KETI-177465 format. One line per field, with one value per atom (N, C-alpha, C): residue number from 1; atom name; x, y, z. Coordinates in Angstrom, 2 decimals. Layout:
k: [NUM  ...];
a: [CA  ...];
u: [X  ...];
v: [Y  ...];
w: [Z  ...];
END
This chain:
k: [1  1  1  2  2  2  3  3  3  4  4  4  5  5  5  6  6  6  7  7  7  8  8  8  9  9  9  10  10  10  11  11  11  12  12  12  13  13  13  14  14  14  15  15  15  16  16  16  17  17  17  18  18  18  19  19  19  20  20  20  21  21  21  22  22  22  23  23  23  24  24  24  25  25  25  26  26  26  27  27  27  28  28  28  29  29  29  30  30  30  31  31  31  32  32  32  33  33  33  34  34  34  35  35  35  36  36  36  37  37  37  38  38  38  39  39  39  40  40  40  41  41  41  42  42  42  43  43  43  44  44  44  45  45  45  46  46  46  47  47  47  48  48  48  49  49  49  50  50  50  51  51  51  52  52  52  53  53  53  54  54  54  55  55  55  56  56  56  57  57  57  58  58  58  59  59  59  60  60  60  61  61  61  62  62  62  63  63  63  64  64  64  65  65  65  66  66  66  67  67  67  68  68  68  69  69  69  70  70  70  71  71  71  72  72  72  73  73  73  74  74  74  75  75  75  76  76  76  77  77  77  78  78  78  79  79  79  80  80  80  81  81  81  82  82  82  83  83  83  84  84  84  85  85  85  86  86  86  87  87  87  88  88  88  89  89  89  90  90  90  91  91  91  92  92  92  93  93  93  94  94  94  95  95  95  96  96  96  97  97  97  98  98  98  99  99  99  100  100  100  101  101  101  102  102  102  103  103  103  104  104  104  105  105  105  106  106  106  107  107  107  108  108  108  109  109  109  110  110  110  111  111  111  112  112  112  113  113  113  114  114  114  115  115  115  116  116  116  117  117  117  118  118  118  119  119  119  120  120  120  121  121  121  122  122  122  123  123  123  124  124  124  125  125  125  126  126  126  127  127  127  128  128  128  129  129  129  130  130  130  131  131  131  132  132  132  133  133  133  134  134  134  135  135  135  136  136  136  137  137  137  138  138  138  139  139  139  140  140  140  141  141  141  142  142  142  143  143  143  144  144  144  145  145  145  146  146  146  147  147  147  148  148  148  149  149  149  150  150  150  151  151  151  152  152  152  153  153  153  154  154  154  155  155  155  156  156  156  157  157  157  158  158  158  159  159  159  160  160  160  161  161  161  162  162  162  163  163  163  164  164  164  165  165  165  166  166  166  167  167  167  168  168  168  169  169  169  170  170  170  171  171  171  172  172  172  173  173  173  174  174  174  175  175  175  176  176  176  177  177  177  178  178  178  179  179  179  180  180  180  181  181  181  182  182  182  183  183  183  184  184  184  185  185  185  186  186  186  187  187  187  188  188  188  189  189  189  190  190  190  191  191  191  192  192  192  193  193  193  194  194  194  195  195  195  196  196  196  197  197  197  198  198  198  199  199  199  200  200  200  201  201  201  202  202  202  203  203  203  204  204  204  205  205  205];
a: [N  CA  C  N  CA  C  N  CA  C  N  CA  C  N  CA  C  N  CA  C  N  CA  C  N  CA  C  N  CA  C  N  CA  C  N  CA  C  N  CA  C  N  CA  C  N  CA  C  N  CA  C  N  CA  C  N  CA  C  N  CA  C  N  CA  C  N  CA  C  N  CA  C  N  CA  C  N  CA  C  N  CA  C  N  CA  C  N  CA  C  N  CA  C  N  CA  C  N  CA  C  N  CA  C  N  CA  C  N  CA  C  N  CA  C  N  CA  C  N  CA  C  N  CA  C  N  CA  C  N  CA  C  N  CA  C  N  CA  C  N  CA  C  N  CA  C  N  CA  C  N  CA  C  N  CA  C  N  CA  C  N  CA  C  N  CA  C  N  CA  C  N  CA  C  N  CA  C  N  CA  C  N  CA  C  N  CA  C  N  CA  C  N  CA  C  N  CA  C  N  CA  C  N  CA  C  N  CA  C  N  CA  C  N  CA  C  N  CA  C  N  CA  C  N  CA  C  N  CA  C  N  CA  C  N  CA  C  N  CA  C  N  CA  C  N  CA  C  N  CA  C  N  CA  C  N  CA  C  N  CA  C  N  CA  C  N  CA  C  N  CA  C  N  CA  C  N  CA  C  N  CA  C  N  CA  C  N  CA  C  N  CA  C  N  CA  C  N  CA  C  N  CA  C  N  CA  C  N  CA  C  N  CA  C  N  CA  C  N  CA  C  N  CA  C  N  CA  C  N  CA  C  N  CA  C  N  CA  C  N  CA  C  N  CA  C  N  CA  C  N  CA  C  N  CA  C  N  CA  C  N  CA  C  N  CA  C  N  CA  C  N  CA  C  N  CA  C  N  CA  C  N  CA  C  N  CA  C  N  CA  C  N  CA  C  N  CA  C  N  CA  C  N  CA  C  N  CA  C  N  CA  C  N  CA  C  N  CA  C  N  CA  C  N  CA  C  N  CA  C  N  CA  C  N  CA  C  N  CA  C  N  CA  C  N  CA  C  N  CA  C  N  CA  C  N  CA  C  N  CA  C  N  CA  C  N  CA  C  N  CA  C  N  CA  C  N  CA  C  N  CA  C  N  CA  C  N  CA  C  N  CA  C  N  CA  C  N  CA  C  N  CA  C  N  CA  C  N  CA  C  N  CA  C  N  CA  C  N  CA  C  N  CA  C  N  CA  C  N  CA  C  N  CA  C  N  CA  C  N  CA  C  N  CA  C  N  CA  C  N  CA  C  N  CA  C  N  CA  C  N  CA  C  N  CA  C  N  CA  C  N  CA  C  N  CA  C  N  CA  C  N  CA  C  N  CA  C  N  CA  C  N  CA  C  N  CA  C  N  CA  C  N  CA  C  N  CA  C  N  CA  C  N  CA  C  N  CA  C  N  CA  C  N  CA  C  N  CA  C  N  CA  C  N  CA  C  N  CA  C  N  CA  C  N  CA  C  N  CA  C  N  CA  C  N  CA  C  N  CA  C  N  CA  C  N  CA  C  N  CA  C  N  CA  C  N  CA  C  N  CA  C  N  CA  C  N  CA  C  N  CA  C  N  CA  C  N  CA  C  N  CA  C  N  CA  C  N  CA  C  N  CA  C  N  CA  C];
u: [-18.03  -19.22  -20.48  -20.21  -21.32  -22.71  -23.79  -25.06  -24.99  -24.29  -23.95  -24.63  -25.58  -25.71  -24.59  -24.14  -22.93  -22.89  -24.05  -23.96  -24.09  -24.58  -24.68  -23.05  -22.29  -20.82  -19.82  -20.87  -20.21  -19.88  -21.17  -21.67  -20.68  -20.39  -19.80  -18.53  -17.92  -16.40  -15.97  -16.88  -16.92  -16.89  -17.70  -17.95  -16.80  -16.06  -15.27  -13.75  -13.57  -12.40  -12.92  -13.89  -14.29  -13.73  -14.14  -13.52  -12.07  -11.16  -9.91  -9.39  -9.74  -8.63  -9.14  -10.64  -10.91  -9.85  -9.85  -9.36  -7.87  -6.97  -5.84  -5.60  -6.42  -6.33  -6.34  -7.07  -7.45  -5.82  -5.36  -4.00  -2.99  -2.92  -1.93  -2.15  -3.63  -4.13  -4.72  -5.32  -5.77  -6.91  -7.67  -8.74  -10.14  -11.42  -12.05  -12.33  -12.31  -13.06  -14.11  -15.24  -16.20  -16.15  -15.41  -15.39  -14.95  -14.26  -13.31  -14.62  -15.18  -16.44  -17.23  -18.09  -19.03  -18.50  -17.34  -16.70  -16.77  -16.61  -16.31  -17.92  -18.90  -20.16  -20.75  -20.73  -20.91  -20.50  -19.51  -18.98  -19.27  -19.57  -20.21  -21.67  -22.38  -23.59  -23.38  -22.85  -22.59  -22.21  -21.18  -20.57  -21.59  -22.04  -22.72  -24.28  -24.66  -25.90  -25.69  -24.86  -24.29  -24.59  -23.85  -23.61  -24.60  -25.38  -26.64  -27.90  -27.80  -28.45  -28.40  -26.82  -26.44  -26.36  -27.00  -26.90  -25.53  -24.65  -23.08  -22.43  -22.37  -21.44  -20.28  -19.61  -18.55  -17.37  -16.24  -15.14  -14.54  -14.66  -14.84  -13.27  -11.99  -10.85  -11.12  -11.62  -11.80  -12.59  -13.32  -14.40  -13.39  -12.48  -11.43  -10.26  -9.66  -8.76  -9.58  -10.86  -11.22  -11.56  -11.94  -12.29  -10.81  -9.98  -8.22  -8.23  -8.06  -7.62  -8.10  -9.63  -10.14  -10.10  -10.23  -10.31  -8.86  -7.78  -6.64  -5.76  -6.73  -5.83  -4.90  -4.92  -4.12  -3.10  -2.96  -1.89  -1.13  -1.55  -0.73  0.05  -0.75  -0.09  0.91  0.98  2.02  3.33  3.09  3.97  4.62  4.23  4.76  5.27  5.36  5.54  6.91  6.78  8.03  9.20  8.77  9.56  10.42  9.31  10.10  11.16  10.48  11.12  12.55  12.57  13.82  15.18  14.58  15.14  15.40  15.08  15.37  14.30  13.32  12.46  11.38  11.85  10.76  9.63  9.46  8.53  7.36  7.48  6.88  6.30  7.07  6.57  5.56  6.04  5.17  3.98  4.08  2.69  1.58  2.20  1.41  1.15  1.76  1.53  0.11  0.04  -0.94  -2.12  -1.83  -3.09  -3.51  -2.69  -3.46  -3.95  -3.60  -4.68  -5.96  -5.62  -7.24  -7.78  -7.63  -8.33  -9.46  -10.07  -10.77  -10.39  -9.18  -8.95  -9.50  -9.55  -10.06  -8.94  -9.40  -8.50  -7.32  -7.01  -5.66  -5.25  -5.77  -5.04  -4.19  -5.08  -4.69  -3.61  -3.37  -1.98  -1.25  -1.35  -0.08  0.80  -0.46  0.27  1.13  0.37  1.22  2.78  2.33  3.53  5.22  4.35  5.09  5.56  5.00  5.17  6.22  6.18  6.79  8.57  8.61  10.02  10.55  9.65  10.24  10.91  9.95  10.58  11.75  12.00  13.28  14.16  13.92  15.26  15.91  14.50  14.87  15.56  15.91  16.80  15.60  14.53  13.38  12.81  14.02  13.89  12.59  12.43  11.65  10.07  10.23  8.61  8.41  9.54  9.32  8.96  9.43  9.08  7.50  7.10  5.82  4.80  5.44  4.42  4.17  5.28  5.09  4.97  4.95  4.36  3.05  2.81  0.98  0.69  1.14  0.55  0.39  1.32  1.38  0.47  0.36  -0.93  -2.24  -2.36  -3.75  -4.83  -5.98  -6.70  -7.03  -6.69  -6.90  -5.64  -4.50  -3.32  -3.54  -4.27  -4.45  -4.76  -5.25  -5.40  -4.45  -3.46  -2.33  -1.70  -1.45  -1.15  0.38  1.01  2.31  3.33  3.12  4.55  4.72  3.83  3.80  4.29  3.01  3.88  5.12  5.91  7.28  8.09  7.58  8.54  8.57  7.25  7.12  7.74  8.33  8.88  10.30  10.87  12.04  12.60  11.83  12.16  12.41  11.02  11.58  12.88  12.99  14.29  15.77  15.30  16.29  16.52  15.20  14.93  15.81  15.10  15.74  17.33  17.72  19.29  19.96  19.18  20.13  19.59  18.72  18.61  19.52  20.49  21.15  20.40  19.08  18.27  18.22  19.15  19.33  18.55  17.57  16.65  15.77  15.11  13.62  14.22  15.81  15.58  15.61  16.57  16.46  15.41  14.27  13.05  12.32  12.34  11.57  12.27  13.69  14.41  13.87  13.71  13.17  11.81  10.93  9.29  9.28  10.28  10.32  10.69  11.71  12.19  11.36  10.50  9.43  8.18  7.81  6.83  6.76  7.79  7.81  9.37  9.77  10.80  11.04  12.61  12.85  12.74  11.77  11.53  12.69  12.48  13.57  13.94  13.03  12.60  13.59  13.14  13.51  15.05  15.81  16.90  17.84  17.40  17.82  18.15  17.08  17.00  18.04  18.13  19.28  20.74  20.91  22.23  22.53  21.11  21.57  22.05  21.20  21.75  23.18  23.60  24.55  25.79  25.55  26.49  26.83  25.80  25.82  26.52  26.49  27.16  28.70  28.80  30.46  30.95  30.28  30.62  31.05  29.87  30.07  31.24  31.31  32.91  34.16  33.71  35.31  35.65  34.77  34.91  35.58];
v: [23.03  21.96  22.33  23.41  24.02  23.81  23.06  23.37  22.34  21.44  20.33  21.07  20.37  20.90  20.74  21.72  21.68  20.62  20.43  18.70  18.02  17.82  16.42  15.91  17.50  17.30  16.49  17.32  17.21  15.47  14.71  13.32  12.44  12.83  12.26  12.30  13.56  13.60  12.41  12.34  11.37  9.71  9.85  8.84  7.96  8.96  8.76  8.28  9.36  9.02  7.73  7.23  5.85  4.59  4.85  4.08  3.95  4.90  5.22  4.38  4.79  4.45  2.79  2.12  0.98  0.00  0.76  0.37  0.02  1.04  0.81  -0.19  -0.38  -1.39  -2.54  -2.82  -4.45  -4.59  -3.49  -3.91  -4.00  -3.62  -3.61  -5.10  -5.75  -6.93  -6.95  -5.74  -5.76  -6.17  -6.16  -6.34  -4.93  -4.97  -3.94  -3.78  -2.49  -2.24  -1.80  -2.35  -2.10  -1.10  -1.16  0.37  1.63  1.40  2.53  3.27  2.56  2.96  3.76  2.99  3.56  4.70  4.67  6.08  6.94  6.76  8.03  8.40  7.14  7.71  8.45  8.33  8.82  9.75  10.62  11.83  12.83  11.98  12.70  13.37  12.14  12.66  13.71  14.10  14.93  16.43  16.28  17.24  17.81  17.05  17.79  17.95  17.01  17.86  18.87  19.07  20.09  21.52  21.37  22.56  22.64  21.68  22.05  22.81  22.25  23.35  24.32  24.56  26.00  26.79  26.08  27.15  27.52  26.48  26.98  25.73  25.21  23.93  23.91  23.08  22.83  23.13  23.18  23.21  21.55  21.43  19.89  19.29  20.30  19.87  19.78  20.45  20.52  19.31  18.70  17.37  16.26  16.49  15.12  15.09  16.40  16.14  15.91  16.24  15.85  13.94  13.54  12.37  11.49  12.03  11.35  11.63  12.16  12.55  11.53  11.44  10.90  8.89  9.00  7.30  7.08  7.96  7.36  7.91  7.99  8.74  7.52  6.34  5.22  5.27  5.23  5.36  6.31  7.54  8.75  8.92  8.51  8.14  7.39  6.47  5.12  6.39  6.88  7.52  8.38  9.09  9.85  9.37  8.07  7.33  6.69  6.20  5.82  6.89  7.94  9.01  9.16  9.35  9.39  8.20  7.61  5.94  5.94  6.18  6.53  7.58  8.64  9.31  8.81  7.44  7.21  7.71  8.60  8.71  7.70  6.80  5.86  5.92  6.56  6.74  7.64  8.39  9.31  8.48  7.57  6.79  5.89  5.35  4.03  4.94  5.69  6.69  6.84  7.10  7.44  6.05  5.26  3.46  2.99  3.41  3.17  4.12  5.09  6.16  5.54  5.04  4.18  3.13  2.31  1.48  1.76  2.83  3.45  3.95  4.47  5.27  4.37  3.30  2.21  1.97  1.86  1.70  0.24  0.33  -1.08  -1.78  -3.41  -4.24  -4.11  -3.72  -3.72  -2.51  -1.67  -0.25  -1.05  -1.53  -2.33  -3.24  -4.15  -4.62  -3.98  -2.84  -2.08  -1.39  -1.11  -0.39  -1.26  -2.65  -3.66  -3.98  -4.19  -4.33  -3.31  -2.30  -1.23  -0.95  -1.67  -1.27  -2.37  -3.41  -4.55  -4.12  -3.75  -3.11  -2.38  -1.25  -0.29  -1.07  -1.62  -2.63  -3.37  -3.84  -4.67  -3.85  -2.48  -1.56  -0.83  -0.81  -0.63  -1.59  -2.98  -3.70  -4.59  -4.60  -5.13  -6.43  -7.24  -8.55  -9.56  -10.14  -10.88  -10.48  -8.72  -8.21  -8.06  -7.53  -7.53  -8.88  -10.08  -11.13  -11.64  -11.33  -11.71  -10.83  -9.25  -8.77  -9.01  -9.15  -9.55  -10.95  -12.19  -13.19  -13.22  -12.65  -12.10  -11.53  -10.64  -10.16  -11.31  -11.96  -13.12  -14.25  -14.23  -15.15  -15.15  -14.09  -13.11  -13.80  -14.30  -14.66  -13.78  -12.55  -11.47  -11.32  -11.98  -11.97  -11.39  -12.26  -11.96  -10.22  -9.74  -8.01  -7.45  -7.69  -7.03  -6.17  -6.65  -6.38  -7.23  -6.98  -7.85  -7.02  -5.61  -4.85  -5.00  -5.05  -5.37  -6.49  -7.69  -9.26  -9.41  -8.99  -9.33  -8.20  -7.24  -6.58  -7.46  -8.03  -8.82  -9.93  -10.86  -11.79  -11.28  -10.40  -10.05  -9.53  -8.73  -8.39  -9.41  -10.29  -11.76  -12.48  -12.18  -13.14  -12.47  -11.14  -10.40  -10.67  -10.53  -10.87  -12.01  -12.92  -14.52  -14.58  -13.88  -14.24  -13.40  -12.33  -11.58  -12.52  -13.39  -14.48  -15.99  -15.91  -17.41  -18.15  -18.15  -18.97  -19.05  -20.04  -19.99  -20.40  -21.48  -21.83  -21.22  -20.49  -19.82  -18.29  -18.14  -16.87  -17.00  -18.10  -18.66  -18.81  -19.23  -19.64  -18.32  -17.62  -16.20  -15.36  -15.38  -15.01  -15.18  -16.53  -17.07  -16.71  -16.48  -16.17  -14.75  -14.20  -12.70  -12.61  -13.19  -13.36  -13.96  -15.09  -15.62  -14.59  -14.16  -13.58  -12.29  -11.48  -10.18  -9.98  -11.08  -11.01  -9.46  -9.22  -7.84  -6.75  -6.89  -5.63  -5.43  -4.41  -4.07  -4.93  -5.55  -6.71  -7.87  -8.39  -9.57  -9.37  -8.32  -7.82  -7.88  -7.35  -7.41  -8.61  -9.65  -10.72  -11.74  -11.31  -12.22  -11.63  -10.35  -9.93  -10.71  -10.85  -11.40  -12.94  -13.45  -14.57  -15.21  -13.63  -14.22  -13.65  -12.51  -12.57  -13.71  -14.57  -15.22  -16.71  -16.93  -17.63  -17.66  -16.50  -16.05  -16.51  -16.01  -16.01  -17.35  -18.18  -19.79  -20.28  -19.63  -20.41  -19.87  -18.61  -18.17  -18.66  -19.10  -20.44  -21.26];
w: [-20.10  -19.94  -20.78  -21.82  -22.26  -21.85  -21.98  -21.49  -20.39  -20.10  -19.47  -17.75  -16.76  -15.72  -14.63  -14.10  -13.55  -12.23  -11.59  -10.55  -10.99  -12.25  -13.06  -13.30  -13.99  -14.37  -13.07  -12.23  -10.68  -10.84  -10.60  -10.18  -11.50  -12.71  -13.58  -13.49  -13.04  -12.71  -11.65  -10.46  -9.18  -9.95  -10.87  -11.34  -12.13  -12.78  -13.55  -12.44  -11.48  -10.46  -9.78  -9.70  -9.01  -10.02  -11.41  -12.70  -12.89  -12.48  -12.95  -11.45  -10.73  -9.42  -9.11  -9.43  -9.49  -10.91  -11.89  -12.62  -12.71  -11.83  -11.41  -10.90  -9.61  -8.46  -9.05  -10.25  -10.85  -11.72  -11.95  -12.89  -11.76  -10.82  -9.59  -8.96  -9.11  -8.98  -7.61  -7.00  -5.86  -5.58  -6.94  -6.61  -6.70  -6.73  -6.55  -5.17  -4.69  -3.39  -3.14  -2.38  -2.37  -1.52  -0.29  0.98  -0.38  -0.90  -1.64  -2.32  -3.32  -4.14  -3.07  -1.93  -1.23  -0.47  -0.02  0.45  -0.44  -1.87  -2.85  -3.09  -3.45  -3.62  -2.58  -1.28  -0.04  -0.09  -0.32  -0.46  -1.15  -2.38  -3.61  -3.51  -2.94  -2.29  -1.37  -0.16  0.81  -0.41  -0.73  -1.19  -2.29  -3.18  -4.46  -3.69  -3.16  -2.25  -1.65  -0.84  -0.25  -1.03  -2.02  -2.87  -3.77  -4.05  -4.63  -3.56  -2.47  -1.45  -1.15  -1.14  -1.26  -2.53  -3.47  -4.96  -5.11  -5.15  -5.53  -6.05  -7.28  -7.49  -7.00  -6.49  -6.66  -7.58  -7.03  -8.49  -8.37  -9.86  -9.68  -9.29  -9.27  -9.20  -7.67  -6.92  -5.20  -5.42  -5.58  -5.22  -5.71  -6.98  -6.72  -5.96  -5.44  -4.25  -3.09  -2.84  -1.44  -1.55  -2.74  -2.83  -2.14  -3.16  -3.30  -1.81  -1.15  -0.13  1.14  1.11  2.10  1.61  0.56  0.02  0.25  0.01  0.08  1.09  2.40  3.62  4.29  4.30  4.94  3.95  2.75  1.99  1.82  2.11  2.19  3.42  4.52  6.02  5.73  5.29  4.99  4.35  3.13  2.33  3.32  4.10  5.38  5.91  6.63  7.51  7.30  6.09  5.47  5.22  4.74  4.70  6.14  7.26  8.54  9.18  8.78  9.24  8.14  7.06  6.07  7.29  7.60  8.41  9.97  10.18  11.47  12.53  12.14  13.44  13.68  14.02  14.32  15.24  15.99  16.76  16.26  15.50  14.89  13.69  13.51  11.84  12.57  13.55  13.95  14.75  15.10  15.22  14.22  13.20  11.57  11.19  11.12  10.68  11.78  12.89  13.59  13.36  12.98  12.60  11.48  10.57  9.15  9.60  10.51  10.81  11.55  11.96  13.01  12.27  10.84  10.10  9.15  9.69  9.02  7.53  7.25  5.80  5.09  3.99  3.27  3.73  2.98  2.98  2.97  0.98  0.43  1.01  1.56  2.38  3.66  4.28  5.61  5.43  4.74  3.96  4.11  3.27  2.90  3.94  4.75  6.12  6.70  6.90  7.36  6.86  5.67  4.87  4.90  4.93  4.92  6.59  7.64  8.76  9.33  8.68  8.69  8.44  6.84  6.61  7.42  8.28  8.83  10.08  10.90  11.93  11.43  10.56  9.86  9.97  9.51  9.19  10.81  11.38  12.94  13.78  13.18  13.93  14.46  14.40  15.29  14.57  14.22  13.47  13.69  14.92  15.44  14.96  15.38  15.08  13.85  12.77  11.20  10.63  11.08  10.58  11.12  12.45  12.61  11.82  11.67  11.16  9.78  9.10  7.33  7.26  7.69  8.08  7.69  8.75  9.23  7.58  6.87  5.97  4.74  4.59  3.58  3.99  5.23  5.60  6.04  5.69  5.50  4.31  4.78  3.73  2.79  2.78  1.70  1.13  1.01  0.51  -0.85  -1.63  -2.87  -3.33  -2.25  -2.40  -2.25  -1.91  -1.69  -2.89  -3.67  -5.11  -5.48  -6.49  -6.62  -5.74  -5.84  -5.61  -4.32  -3.52  -1.99  -1.69  -2.15  -1.70  -2.15  -3.42  -3.38  -2.41  -2.02  -1.14  0.28  0.60  1.72  1.45  0.54  0.52  0.58  -0.16  0.00  1.24  2.05  3.51  4.10  3.89  5.09  4.48  3.63  3.22  3.76  4.20  4.53  5.79  6.42  7.84  8.45  7.89  7.94  7.88  6.88  6.49  7.98  8.67  9.90  10.88  10.81  12.08  11.93  10.42  10.32  9.84  9.53  9.03  7.22  6.83  5.42  4.41  5.15  4.61  4.19  5.14  4.97  4.03  4.59  3.90  2.16  2.10  0.43  -0.25  0.65  -0.24  -0.26  0.59  0.56  -0.36  -0.64  -1.99  -3.50  -3.02  -4.45  -5.01  -3.85  -3.95  -4.80  -3.95  -4.32  -5.62  -6.28  -7.67  -8.85  -8.20  -9.30  -9.34  -8.10  -8.24  -9.37  -8.93  -9.90  -10.33  -11.54  -12.08  -12.64  -12.39  -12.73  -12.02  -11.07  -10.32  -9.23  -8.58  -7.79  -6.75  -6.09  -5.28  -5.33  -6.97  -7.38  -7.48  -8.06  -8.21  -7.04  -5.93  -4.70  -4.15  -4.18  -3.76  -4.79  -5.81  -6.65  -5.92  -5.68  -5.09  -4.05  -3.35  -1.64  -2.00  -2.90  -3.11  -3.68  -4.50  -5.26  -4.22  -3.38  -2.19  -1.38  -0.90  -0.10  -1.05  -1.97  -2.93  -3.04  -2.92  -3.32  -1.91  -0.77  0.51  1.06  0.47  0.65  0.05  -1.20  -1.92  -1.39  -0.74  -0.38  1.45  1.88  3.07  3.21];
END
């Protein structure tokens, strides 16, 4: 750091953290989150101010870790919940989804929690509940903040959910939306495979 004031360096580190994650959000088409920026700034003031009063500058790595854990709390909870859902530990997984929603997430994080919860409901066999959750995500006024990856996932999961209910018209429409939204993605390929499988089944009947 040379002669750079350590507290100024911490502030610059926090600013860079906000800048990098803001840029990543724009790349993912999630938009800029005012709540994220305010939380990061507030934490920086609290932590840097506290360390200044104590006369002991924080380690910059510690500052970044705290900023990440707090601002990304709901998304981190979702990652753990998804892991539990894949292990079929649904009760605990859904408790964590509820926790992710209760921890005052920003708009994008809230939609991400719901999109993942809807997928877990579908895999658990709660098809009607999953449809309600996923359609609710796509009907949200803030859907544009969801990001292409999660929106495509919602379309694919809805396609599969409607297929489970025997609603081929809605299923086909949702599969095509997943393909058109994010061509080449895992969700687009899965949707194409589902449509191909259905065509083979129809031609074989």
